[in-house]
MDTraj code that builds the backbone (N, CA, C; nanometers):
import mdtraj as md
import numpy as np

residues = "MET THR HIS LEU ARG VAL ALA PRO PRO THR GLY ILE GLY ASP HIS GLY ALA ILE ARG PRO SER GLU ILE ALA ASP LEU GLN GLY VAL HIS PRO SER LEU VAL THR ARG GLN VAL ARG GLU LEU GLU ASP GLU GLY PHE VAL ASP VAL THR ALA ASP PRO THR ASP ARG ARG SER GLY LEU VAL THR LEU THR GLU ALA GLY SER GLU GLY ARG ARG ARG LEU THR GLU PHE GLY LEU LYS ARG PHE THR LEU PHE VAL LYS HIS TRP ASP SER ASP GLU ILE ARG ARG LEU THR GLU LEU LEU TRP LYS LEU ARG MET SER MET ALA ALA VAL SER GLU ARG GLU".split()
xyz = np.array([
    [1.7162, 0.2401, -1.6107],
    [1.6307, 0.1260, -1.6319],
    [1.6644, 0.0645, -1.7667],
    [1.6892, -0.0652, -1.7704],
    [1.7338, -0.1280, -1.8927],
    [1.6247, -0.2065, -1.9645],
    [1.5144, -0.2377, -1.8975],
    [1.4108, -0.3149, -1.9643],
    [1.3327, -0.2262, -2.0612],
    [1.2693, -0.2900, -2.1598],
    [1.1926, -0.2155, -2.2582],
    [1.0581, -0.1768, -2.1989],
    [1.0342, -0.0487, -2.1910],
    [0.9040, 0.0004, -2.1485],
    [0.8671, 0.1097, -2.2479],
    [0.7539, 0.0892, -2.3167],
    [0.7169, 0.1865, -2.4179],
    [0.5868, 0.2576, -2.3861],
    [0.5218, 0.2198, -2.2780],
    [0.3978, 0.2887, -2.2435],
    [0.3676, 0.2707, -2.0960],
    [0.2987, 0.3689, -2.0384],
    [0.2596, 0.3605, -1.8989],
    [0.1461, 0.2620, -1.8764],
    [0.1245, 0.2232, -1.7510],
    [0.0180, 0.1294, -1.7209],
    [-0.1200, 0.1897, -1.7422],
    [-0.2189, 0.1015, -1.7516],
    [-0.3573, 0.1442, -1.7660],
    [-0.3942, 0.2430, -1.6570],
    [-0.4657, 0.3450, -1.6964],
    [-0.5092, 0.4464, -1.6012],
    [-0.4430, 0.5799, -1.6273],
    [-0.3140, 0.5785, -1.6563],
    [-0.2436, 0.7031, -1.6825],
    [-0.2756, 0.7444, -1.8257],
    [-0.3313, 0.8610, -1.8407],
    [-0.3680, 0.9094, -1.9731],
    [-0.5118, 0.8814, -2.0099],
    [-0.5761, 0.7904, -1.9391],
    [-0.7167, 0.7600, -1.9655],
    [-0.8095, 0.8598, -1.8976],
    [-0.7644, 0.9192, -1.7894],
    [-0.8515, 1.0003, -1.7052],
    [-0.7915, 1.1362, -1.6698],
    [-0.6967, 1.1857, -1.7471],
    [-0.6293, 1.3098, -1.7102],
    [-0.5395, 1.2843, -1.5912],
    [-0.5206, 1.3856, -1.5069],
    [-0.4383, 1.3687, -1.3870],
    [-0.5067, 1.2681, -1.2941],
    [-0.4285, 1.1749, -1.2426],
    [-0.4854, 1.0662, -1.1631],
    [-0.3905, 1.0311, -1.0492],
    [-0.4466, 0.9949, -0.9342],
    [-0.3663, 0.9528, -0.8191],
    [-0.3169, 0.8091, -0.8397],
    [-0.1994, 0.7776, -0.7880],
    [-0.1512, 0.6389, -0.7970],
    [-0.2494, 0.5376, -0.7371],
    [-0.3165, 0.5733, -0.6308],
    [-0.4133, 0.4807, -0.5703],
    [-0.5297, 0.4509, -0.6655],
    [-0.5678, 0.5495, -0.7461],
    [-0.6740, 0.5275, -0.8443],
    [-0.6255, 0.4370, -0.9578],
    [-0.4992, 0.4522, -0.9951],
    [-0.4414, 0.3633, -1.0971],
    [-0.4419, 0.2196, -1.0450],
    [-0.4027, 0.2031, -0.9191],
    [-0.4018, 0.0692, -0.8587],
    [-0.5416, 0.0085, -0.8606],
    [-0.6417, 0.0882, -0.8277],
    [-0.7798, 0.0385, -0.8307],
    [-0.8190, -0.0056, -0.9715],
    [-0.7837, 0.0751, -1.0712],
    [-0.8173, 0.0423, -1.2101],
    [-0.7471, -0.0848, -1.2564],
    [-0.6242, -0.1056, -1.2102],
    [-0.5472, -0.2232, -1.2515],
    [-0.5740, -0.3442, -1.1638],
    [-0.6351, -0.3222, -1.0487],
    [-0.6591, -0.4327, -0.9566],
    [-0.5309, -0.4842, -0.8934],
    [-0.4385, -0.3916, -0.8622],
    [-0.3118, -0.4293, -0.8012],
    [-0.2905, -0.3503, -0.6721],
    [-0.1902, -0.3908, -0.5962],
    [-0.1579, -0.3221, -0.4717],
    [-0.0976, -0.1850, -0.5038],
    [-0.1347, -0.0808, -0.4292],
    [-0.0831, 0.0541, -0.4553],
    [0.0688, 0.0645, -0.4555],
    [0.1377, -0.0164, -0.3770],
    [0.2843, -0.0076, -0.3730],
    [0.3460, -0.0427, -0.5087],
    [0.2833, -0.1327, -0.5823],
    [0.3326, -0.1679, -0.7153],
    [0.3220, -0.0482, -0.8086],
    [0.2113, 0.0235, -0.8029],
    [0.1920, 0.1402, -0.8887],
    [0.2886, 0.2509, -0.8495],
    [0.3087, 0.2715, -0.7217],
    [0.4017, 0.3750, -0.6753],
    [0.5400, 0.3519, -0.7347],
    [0.5843, 0.2281, -0.7336],
    [0.7151, 0.1935, -0.7900],
    [0.7162, 0.2162, -0.9415],
    [0.6106, 0.1743, -1.0098],
    [0.6032, 0.1939, -1.1555],
    [0.6030, 0.3425, -1.1909],
    [0.5257, 0.4208, -1.1160],
    [0.5179, 0.5644, -1.1439],
    [0.6550, 0.6289, -1.1253],
    [0.7247, 0.5914, -1.0206],
    [0.8584, 0.6454, -0.9960],
    [0.9522, 0.6139, -1.1130],
    [0.9480, 0.4900, -1.1621],
    [1.0310, 0.4502, -1.2757],
    [0.9926, 0.5281, -1.4015],
    [0.8623, 0.5418, -1.4246],
    [0.8155, 0.6145, -1.5429],
    [0.8524, 0.7626, -1.5364],
    [0.8492, 0.8176, -1.4171],
    [0.8890, 0.9579, -1.4000],
    [1.0388, 0.9730, -1.4293],
    [1.1196, 0.8797, -1.3780],
    [1.2638, 0.8831, -1.4035],
    [1.2949, 0.8724, -1.5528],
    [1.2122, 0.7973, -1.6263],
    [1.2320, 0.7767, -1.7696],
    [1.1701, 0.8886, -1.8540],
    [1.0977, 0.9810, -1.7901],
    [1.0401, 1.0937, -1.8624],
    [0.9050, 1.0672, -1.9266],
    [0.8382, 0.9572, -1.8878],
    [0.7091, 0.9242, -1.9465],
    [0.5908, 0.9867, -1.8729],
    [0.6093, 1.0206, -1.7459],
    [0.5021, 1.0842, -1.6683],
    [0.5590, 1.1985, -1.5856],
    [0.4697, 1.2905, -1.5505],
    [0.5008, 1.3956, -1.4535],
    [0.4160, 1.3692, -1.3298],
    [0.4721, 1.3961, -1.2138],
    [0.3984, 1.3834, -1.0888],
    [0.4003, 1.5199, -1.0210],
    [0.2816, 1.5704, -0.9918],
    [0.2684, 1.6992, -0.9239],
    [0.1870, 1.6792, -0.7967],
    [0.2015, 1.7718, -0.7037],
    [0.1262, 1.7631, -0.5788],
    [-0.0235, 1.7772, -0.6071],
    [-0.1017, 1.6971, -0.5385],
    [-0.2472, 1.7046, -0.5498],
    [-0.2939, 1.8232, -0.4657],
    [-0.3558, 1.9250, -0.5270],
    [-0.3958, 2.0429, -0.4507],
    [-0.5028, 2.0138, -0.3453],
    [-0.5770, 1.9035, -0.3612],
    [-0.6809, 1.8695, -0.2632],
    [-0.6294, 1.7794, -0.1526],
    [-0.5102, 1.7198, -0.1729],
    [-0.4512, 1.6317, -0.0721],
    [-0.2999, 1.6338, -0.0922],
    [-0.2319, 1.7195, -0.0211],
    [-0.0887, 1.7403, -0.0395],
    [-0.0052, 1.6144, -0.0116],
    [-0.0643, 1.5134, 0.0518],
    [0.0085, 1.3887, 0.0770],
    [0.0162, 1.3016, -0.0472],
    [-0.0668, 1.3318, -0.1453],
    [-0.0740, 1.2497, -0.2651],
    [-0.0253, 1.3281, -0.3861],
    [0.0075, 1.2560, -0.4907],
    [0.0489, 1.3195, -0.6149],
    [-0.0505, 1.2903, -0.7251],
    [-0.0443, 1.3724, -0.8282],
    [-0.1250, 1.3498, -0.9478],
    [-0.0300, 1.3151, -1.0623],
    [-0.0624, 1.2103, -1.1324],
    [0.0219, 1.1594, -1.2392],
    [-0.0408, 1.1962, -1.3737],
    [0.0405, 1.2519, -1.4627],
    [-0.0046, 1.2825, -1.5991],
    [0.1019, 1.2349, -1.6982],
    [0.0579, 1.2041, -1.8181],
    [0.1504, 1.1640, -1.9234],
    [0.2285, 1.2837, -1.9757],
    [0.3530, 1.2606, -2.0069],
    [0.4323, 1.3601, -2.0797],
    [0.4091, 1.3352, -2.2289],
    [0.4659, 1.4198, -2.3104],
    [0.4570, 1.3985, -2.4556],
    [0.5210, 1.2648, -2.4931],
    [0.6357, 1.2338, -2.4309],
    [0.7027, 1.1058, -2.4586],
    [0.6158, 0.9880, -2.4142],
    [0.5456, 1.0030, -2.3020],
    [0.4572, 0.8976, -2.2539],
    [0.3394, 0.8761, -2.3477],
    [0.2824, 0.9851, -2.3980],
    [0.1710, 0.9738, -2.4933],
    [0.2155, 0.9056, -2.6218],
    [0.3329, 0.9422, -2.6693],
    [0.3858, 0.8815, -2.7910],
    [0.4158, 0.7334, -2.7694],
    [0.4734, 0.6987, -2.6550],
    [0.5005, 0.5585, -2.6244],
    [0.3730, 0.4774, -2.6165],
    [0.2722, 0.5350, -2.5575],
    [0.1432, 0.4662, -2.5458],
    [0.0831, 0.4450, -2.6849],
    [0.0912, 0.5463, -2.7710],
    [0.0386, 0.5346, -2.9071],
    [0.1118, 0.4232, -2.9828],
    [0.2454, 0.4203, -2.9714],
    [0.3249, 0.3180, -3.0404],
    [0.2902, 0.1778, -2.9899],
    [0.2754, 0.1639, -2.8585],
    [0.2430, 0.0334, -2.8020],
    [0.1049, -0.0135, -2.8477],
    [0.0092, 0.0761, -2.8501],
    [-0.1254, 0.0410, -2.8963],
    [-0.1218, -0.0031, -3.0422],
    [-0.0521, 0.0728, -3.1252],
    [-0.0400, 0.0388, -3.2668],
    [0.0271, -0.0971, -3.2848],
    [0.1348, -0.1205, -3.2111],
    [0.2058, -0.2480, -3.2179],
    [0.1139, -0.3627, -3.1761],
    [0.0431, -0.3438, -3.0657],
    [-0.0471, -0.4477, -3.0158],
    [-0.1582, -0.4817, -3.1140],
    [-0.2143, -0.3796, -3.1766],
    [-0.3205, -0.4043, -3.2747],
    [-0.2679, -0.4794, -3.3971],
    [-0.1485, -0.4437, -3.4412],
    [-0.0882, -0.5144, -3.5549],
    [-0.0623, -0.6605, -3.5196],
    [-0.0100, -0.6851, -3.4003],
    [0.0169, -0.8224, -3.3570],
    [-0.1118, -0.9023, -3.3449],
    [-0.2135, -0.8416, -3.2841],
    [-0.3413, -0.9116, -3.2679],
    [-0.3973, -0.9499, -3.4047],
    [-0.3876, -0.8588, -3.5009],
    [-0.4361, -0.8865, -3.6364],
    [-0.3653, -1.0088, -3.6945],
    [-0.2342, -1.0192, -3.6716],
    [-0.1604, -1.1369, -3.7187],
    [-0.2071, -1.2645, -3.6490],
    [-0.2335, -1.2545, -3.5179],
    [-0.2740, -1.3725, -3.4405],
    [-0.4064, -1.4299, -3.4899],
    [-0.4997, -1.3445, -3.5283],
    [-0.6346, -1.3911, -3.5648],
    [-0.6593, -1.3841, -3.7152],
    [-0.5528, -1.3689, -3.7905],
    [-0.5632, -1.3522, -3.9356],
    [-0.6483, -1.4614, -4.0024],
    [-0.6348, -1.5843, -3.9563],
    [-0.7054, -1.6960, -4.0204],
    [-0.8292, -1.7409, -3.9408],
    [-0.8703, -1.6637, -3.8444],
    [-0.9907, -1.6952, -3.7683],
    [-1.1119, -1.6437, -3.8446],
    [-1.2250, -1.7118, -3.8272],
    [-1.3467, -1.6571, -3.8876],
    [-1.4107, -1.5579, -3.7902],
    [-1.5034, -1.4806, -3.8380],
    [-1.5616, -1.3719, -3.7582],
    [-1.6327, -1.4233, -3.6332],
    [-1.6927, -1.5428, -3.6386],
    [-1.7593, -1.5979, -3.5194],
    [-1.6580, -1.6287, -3.4085],
    [-1.5405, -1.6784, -3.4462],
    [-1.4367, -1.7065, -3.3469],
    [-1.3867, -1.5779, -3.2817],
    [-1.3682, -1.4753, -3.3603],
    [-1.3229, -1.3464, -3.3061],
    [-1.4302, -1.2870, -3.2155],
    [-1.5552, -1.2953, -3.2559],
    [-1.6662, -1.2459, -3.1735],
    [-1.6721, -1.3219, -3.0398],
    [-1.6546, -1.4531, -3.0439],
    [-1.6568, -1.5346, -2.9212],
    [-1.5412, -1.4970, -2.8288],
    [-1.4217, -1.4778, -2.8850],
    [-1.3075, -1.4347, -2.8048],
    [-1.3382, -1.3003, -2.7377],
    [-1.3948, -1.2086, -2.8120],
    [-1.4292, -1.0772, -2.7574],
    [-1.5277, -1.0913, -2.6418],
    [-1.6269, -1.1748, -2.6590],
    [-1.7253, -1.1973, -2.5523],
    [-1.6590, -1.2551, -2.4274],
    [-1.5707, -1.3520, -2.4460],
    [-1.5041, -1.4148, -2.3317],
    [-1.4076, -1.3185, -2.2626],
    [-1.3371, -1.2378, -2.3391],
    [-1.2478, -1.1385, -2.2781],
    [-1.3283, -1.0353, -2.1994],
    [-1.4427, -0.9952, -2.2522],
    [-1.5288, -0.9013, -2.1794],
    [-1.5785, -0.9659, -2.0494],
    [-1.6191, -1.0925, -2.0566],
    [-1.6644, -1.1645, -1.9379],
    [-1.5521, -1.1731, -1.8342],
    [-1.4304, -1.2016, -1.8785],
    [-1.3155, -1.2062, -1.7884],
    [-1.2936, -1.0699, -1.7234],
    [-1.3004, -0.9642, -1.8002],
    [-1.2817, -0.8293, -1.7462],
    [-1.3862, -0.7974, -1.6398],
    [-1.5098, -0.8337, -1.6643],
    [-1.6167, -0.8087, -1.5670],
    [-1.5949, -0.8915, -1.4399],
    [-1.5500, -1.0154, -1.4555],
    [-1.5207, -1.1003, -1.3392],
    [-1.4067, -1.0415, -1.2566],
    [-1.3042, -0.9924, -1.3238],
    [-1.1911, -0.9314, -1.2540],
    [-1.2365, -0.8067, -1.1782],
    [-1.3204, -0.7260, -1.2411],
    [-1.3716, -0.6049, -1.1763],
    [-1.4546, -0.6409, -1.0533],
    [-1.5371, -0.7445, -1.0650],
    [-1.6213, -0.7857, -0.9519],
    [-1.5371, -0.8331, -0.8348],
    [-1.4332, -0.9108, -0.8640],
    [-1.3437, -0.9589, -0.7577],
    [-1.2723, -0.8406, -0.6931],
    [-1.2238, -0.7483, -0.7731],
    [-1.1542, -0.6310, -0.7198],
    [-1.2452, -0.5494, -0.6300],
    [-1.3708, -0.5333, -0.6679],
    [-1.4658, -0.4577, -0.5852],
    [-1.4883, -0.5265, -0.4503],
    [-1.4962, -0.6590, -0.4496],
    [-1.5194, -0.7327, -0.3254],
    [-1.3982, -0.7259, -0.2331],
    [-1.2796, -0.7161, -0.2916],
    [-1.1577, -0.7109, -0.2096],
    [-1.1447, -0.5724, -0.1546],
])
top = md.Topology()
chain = top.add_chain()
for i, resn in enumerate(residues, 1):
    res = top.add_residue(resn, chain, resSeq=i)
    for name in ("N", "CA", "C"):
        top.add_atom(name, md.element.get_by_symbol(name[0]), res)
traj = md.Trajectory(xyz[None], top)
Protein backbone atom coordinates (compact mmCIF):
# COMPACT_ATOMS: atom_id res chain seq x y z
CA MET A 1 0.00 0.00 0.00
CA THR A 2 1.53 3.30 -1.05
CA HIS A 3 -0.89 5.87 0.35
CA LEU A 4 -0.22 7.51 3.70
CA ARG A 5 -2.21 5.88 6.45
CA VAL A 6 -1.19 6.65 10.00
CA ALA A 7 -4.19 5.52 12.00
CA PRO A 8 -7.10 3.11 11.86
CA PRO A 9 -10.68 4.23 11.35
CA THR A 10 -12.97 5.27 14.18
CA GLY A 11 -14.07 2.34 16.27
CA ILE A 12 -10.85 0.36 16.34
CA GLY A 13 -9.19 0.97 19.67
CA ASP A 14 -12.17 2.82 21.13
CA HIS A 15 -13.97 -0.30 22.32
CA GLY A 16 -11.35 -3.05 22.66
CA ALA A 17 -11.88 -5.98 20.29
CA ILE A 18 -14.63 -5.07 17.85
CA ARG A 19 -16.36 -6.70 14.86
CA PRO A 20 -16.04 -5.02 11.45
CA SER A 21 -19.83 -4.70 11.31
CA GLU A 22 -19.76 -2.70 14.55
CA ILE A 23 -17.07 -0.41 13.11
CA ALA A 24 -19.28 0.14 10.07
CA ASP A 25 -22.20 1.06 12.33
CA LEU A 26 -20.04 3.53 14.27
CA GLN A 27 -18.78 5.13 11.05
CA GLY A 28 -22.12 5.05 9.28
CA VAL A 29 -20.67 3.24 6.26
CA HIS A 30 -21.33 0.00 4.41
CA PRO A 31 -19.67 -3.04 6.05
CA SER A 32 -17.83 -3.95 2.83
CA LEU A 33 -15.85 -0.70 3.06
CA VAL A 34 -14.71 -1.55 6.59
CA THR A 35 -13.82 -5.11 5.61
CA ARG A 36 -11.51 -3.76 2.92
CA GLN A 37 -9.97 -1.18 5.28
CA VAL A 38 -9.41 -3.79 8.00
CA ARG A 39 -7.70 -6.11 5.52
CA GLU A 40 -5.37 -3.28 4.42
CA LEU A 41 -4.63 -2.30 8.02
CA GLU A 42 -3.89 -5.91 8.92
CA ASP A 43 -1.50 -6.19 5.95
CA GLU A 44 0.25 -3.00 7.15
CA GLY A 45 0.55 -4.31 10.72
CA PHE A 46 -1.79 -1.77 12.34
CA VAL A 47 -4.47 -4.24 13.47
CA ASP A 48 -4.81 -7.90 14.37
CA VAL A 49 -7.88 -9.90 13.39
CA THR A 50 -8.78 -12.98 15.42
CA ALA A 51 -11.75 -15.32 15.25
CA ASP A 52 -14.74 -14.22 17.31
CA PRO A 53 -15.28 -17.00 19.87
CA THR A 54 -19.04 -16.27 19.96
CA ASP A 55 -19.44 -16.26 16.17
CA ARG A 56 -16.75 -18.09 14.21
CA ARG A 57 -17.98 -16.47 10.96
CA SER A 58 -16.84 -13.08 12.20
CA GLY A 59 -13.54 -11.65 13.31
CA LEU A 60 -12.54 -9.35 16.13
CA VAL A 61 -10.30 -6.43 15.29
CA THR A 62 -7.79 -4.99 17.77
CA LEU A 63 -5.04 -2.40 17.44
CA THR A 64 -1.43 -3.50 17.37
CA GLU A 65 1.25 -1.44 19.08
CA ALA A 66 2.02 0.17 15.70
CA GLY A 67 -1.69 0.96 15.24
CA SER A 68 -1.91 2.58 18.68
CA GLU A 69 1.17 4.66 17.98
CA GLY A 70 -0.16 5.72 14.57
CA ARG A 71 -3.46 6.72 16.10
CA ARG A 72 -1.67 8.75 18.80
CA ARG A 73 0.46 10.54 16.16
CA LEU A 74 -2.57 11.31 14.00
CA THR A 75 -4.52 12.69 16.95
CA GLU A 76 -1.58 14.87 17.98
CA PHE A 77 -1.13 16.11 14.41
CA GLY A 78 -4.84 16.87 14.07
CA LEU A 79 -4.96 18.83 17.31
CA LYS A 80 -1.93 20.89 16.31
CA ARG A 81 -3.47 21.66 12.92
CA PHE A 82 -6.83 22.57 14.43
CA THR A 83 -5.07 24.95 16.84
CA LEU A 84 -3.46 26.68 13.85
CA PHE A 85 -6.80 26.91 12.01
CA VAL A 86 -8.59 28.66 14.89
CA LYS A 87 -5.61 30.57 16.26
CA HIS A 88 -7.20 33.97 15.57
CA TRP A 89 -10.79 33.01 16.41
CA ASP A 90 -12.39 34.30 19.57
CA SER A 91 -13.77 31.87 22.14
CA ASP A 92 -17.41 32.47 21.11
CA GLU A 93 -16.62 31.43 17.52
CA ILE A 94 -14.88 28.26 18.69
CA ARG A 95 -17.79 27.46 21.03
CA ARG A 96 -20.28 27.96 18.16
CA LEU A 97 -18.25 25.68 15.87
CA THR A 98 -18.21 23.02 18.60
CA GLU A 99 -21.98 23.28 19.00
CA LEU A 100 -22.56 22.97 15.25
CA LEU A 101 -20.19 20.01 14.90
CA TRP A 102 -21.99 18.28 17.78
CA LYS A 103 -25.35 18.99 16.09
CA LEU A 104 -24.00 17.54 12.82
CA ARG A 105 -22.78 14.42 14.63
CA MET A 106 -26.19 13.90 16.23
CA SER A 107 -27.93 14.37 12.87
CA MET A 108 -25.61 11.83 11.25
CA ALA A 109 -26.28 9.35 14.06
CA ALA A 110 -30.04 9.82 13.71
CA VAL A 111 -29.91 9.23 9.95
CA SER A 112 -27.74 6.14 10.43
CA GLU A 113 -30.20 4.71 12.98
CA ARG A 114 -33.13 5.21 10.58
CA GLU A 115 -31.27 3.48 7.75
